C-alpha positions in Angstrom: 15.3 135.6 98.8 15.1 137.6 95.5 12.7 139.2 93.1 12.1 136.6 90.4 10.8 138.6 87.5 9.8 142.1 86.2 11.4 145.5 86.6 13.2 144.6 89.9 14.3 141.1 88.7 17.3 139.7 90.5 17.3 142.1 93.5 18.0 140.4 96.7 15.5 141.1 99.5 16.2 141.3 103.2 14.2 139.0 105.6 13.3 140.0 109.2 15.6 138.6 111.8 14.4 135.9 114.1 11.7 133.2 113.9 8.6 135.5 113.7 8.3 135.2 109.9 8.3 132.3 107.5 9.3 133.5 104.0 7.7 131.9 101.0 10.4 130.0 99.2 11.5 131.2 95.7 10.2 128.0 94.2 6.7 128.4 95.6 6.7 132.1 94.8 7.6 131.4 91.2 4.9 128.8 91.0 2.3 131.1 92.5 3.2 134.0 90.2 2.9 131.6 87.2 -0.8 131.2 88.3 -1.3 134.9 89.0 0.5 136.1 85.9 -2.6 136.9 83.7 -4.1 139.0 86.4 -1.1 140.9 87.9 -0.6 143.7 85.4 -2.5 146.8 86.5 -4.0 145.1 89.6 -4.5 146.4 93.1 -2.7 144.0 95.3 -3.0 143.5 99.1 -0.3 141.6 101.0 -1.5 140.6 104.5 1.0 139.3 107.1 3.6 140.7 104.8 6.8 139.7 106.6 9.6 140.9 104.3 7.1 142.1 101.7 8.5 139.7 99.1 5.1 138.7 97.6 3.8 142.3 97.2 7.2 143.4 95.9 7.1 140.6 93.3 3.6 141.8 92.3 4.8 145.4 91.9 7.8 144.2 89.9 5.5 142.3 87.5 3.3 145.3 86.9 0.7 145.6 89.7 -0.5 149.2 89.8 -0.4 149.4 93.6 0.3 147.2 96.6 -0.6 147.6 100.2 1.5 145.8 102.8 0.2 145.0 106.3 2.2 143.7 109.2 2.1 144.4 112.9 5.8 143.5 113.7 8.0 146.6 113.9 11.0 144.7 112.6 9.0 143.4 109.6 7.8 147.0 108.8 11.4 148.3 108.7 12.4 145.4 106.4 9.5 146.0 104.1 10.3 149.7 103.8 14.0 148.9 103.2 13.1 146.4 100.5 10.8 148.8 98.7 13.5 151.5 98.7 16.1 149.0 97.5 14.0 148.0 94.5 12.7 151.6 93.9 9.0 150.7 94.1 8.0 152.7 97.2 6.0 155.2 95.2 3.5 152.5 94.2 3.3 151.0 97.7 1.6 151.7 101.1 2.8 150.1 104.3 0.4 149.8 107.2 1.8 148.9 110.6 -1.2 147.4 112.5 -3.0 144.2 113.0 -4.9 142.8 110.0 -8.4 143.4 111.4 -7.6 147.1 111.9 -6.0 147.4 108.5 -9.0 145.7 106.8 -11.4 148.1 108.6 -9.3 151.1 107.7 -9.0 150.1 104.0 -12.8 149.5 103.9 -13.4 152.9 105.5 -11.3 154.4 102.7 -13.3 152.5 100.1 -10.3 150.5 99.0 -10.8 147.3 97.0 -8.3 144.8 95.7 -8.1 142.6 92.7 -5.7 140.1 94.4 -5.3 139.6 98.1 -2.5 137.4 99.4 -2.3 136.3 103.0 0.3 134.2 104.8 -0.9 134.1 108.4 0.9 132.3 111.1 0.1 128.6 110.7 -2.4 126.7 112.9 -3.7 129.7 114.9 -7.0 130.3 113.2 -5.9 133.6 111.7 -6.6 132.5 108.1 -10.3 131.8 108.8 -10.7 135.0 110.8 -9.0 137.2 108.2 -11.1 135.7 105.4 -14.2 136.6 107.4 -12.9 140.2 107.9 -12.3 140.5 104.2 -15.8 139.3 103.3 -17.5 141.4 106.0 -15.7 144.6 104.9 -16.0 143.9 101.2 -12.5 144.9 100.2 -12.2 142.2 97.5 -13.1 143.7 94.2 -15.8 142.0 92.0 -14.0 139.4 89.9 -11.0 139.5 92.4 -9.6 136.6 94.4 -7.8 135.8 97.6 -4.8 133.5 97.9 -4.2 132.1 101.4 -1.0 130.3 102.1 -1.6 127.6 104.8 0.1 124.6 106.2 -0.5 121.4 104.4 -1.7 120.0 107.8 -4.4 122.7 108.2 -8.1 122.2 107.2 -9.3 124.3 104.3 -11.1 127.4 105.7 -14.8 127.9 104.8 -15.5 131.6 105.1 -19.1 132.8 104.6 -19.6 134.8 101.5 -16.6 133.3 99.7 -16.1 130.1 97.8 -13.2 127.9 97.3 -11.9 128.0 93.7 -8.6 126.2 93.7 -6.0 124.4 95.8 -2.4 124.2 94.9 -0.5 121.6 97.0 3.2 121.8 97.8 5.2 119.7 100.1 4.5 121.5 103.4 2.2 124.3 102.1 -1.1 124.8 100.3 -2.2 127.8 98.3 -5.9 128.1 98.6 -7.8 130.4 96.3 -11.2 132.0 97.1 -13.5 134.4 95.3 -17.0 135.9 96.0 -19.7 133.3 96.0 -21.7 133.4 92.7 -25.3 134.3 93.0 -27.6 131.3 93.0 
């Protein structure tokens, strides 16, 4: 696992030990960031279910103004912090060690909003739908912003209230599903 582009290009990243995380492959990450490229520079980026932090670190490396990383696994939190230090991007990052619901509520309470929210919840457990609902309820997605949810290719596309499906990018075993606020009728 490495940083593909930007100021930290080429840096190798650690991954948490064990089977609790499922890192996004470099090929899928590169494809995703080709899609996100026009919107990354200067954005506020939220990386939910962060794992190693590779996606948020890639966003920072490519010019995101700030990134918030959320994970509840203690080993993942240590790895995220180590990776941020290694690429010298910790000053533009915040790491929250709690469950996603608590993090979304805390961010909302602090009036935080994000231009791009990336989430890679454990597959087939219903977390994606729940988390999209939390984001919509707490209104932490900035106007004009969007959410990218990485899901298993076998999962149904979530249908959160208040958000609308904008795009689906299919890979062999994964889908990237893009949502934004529903447009007023």
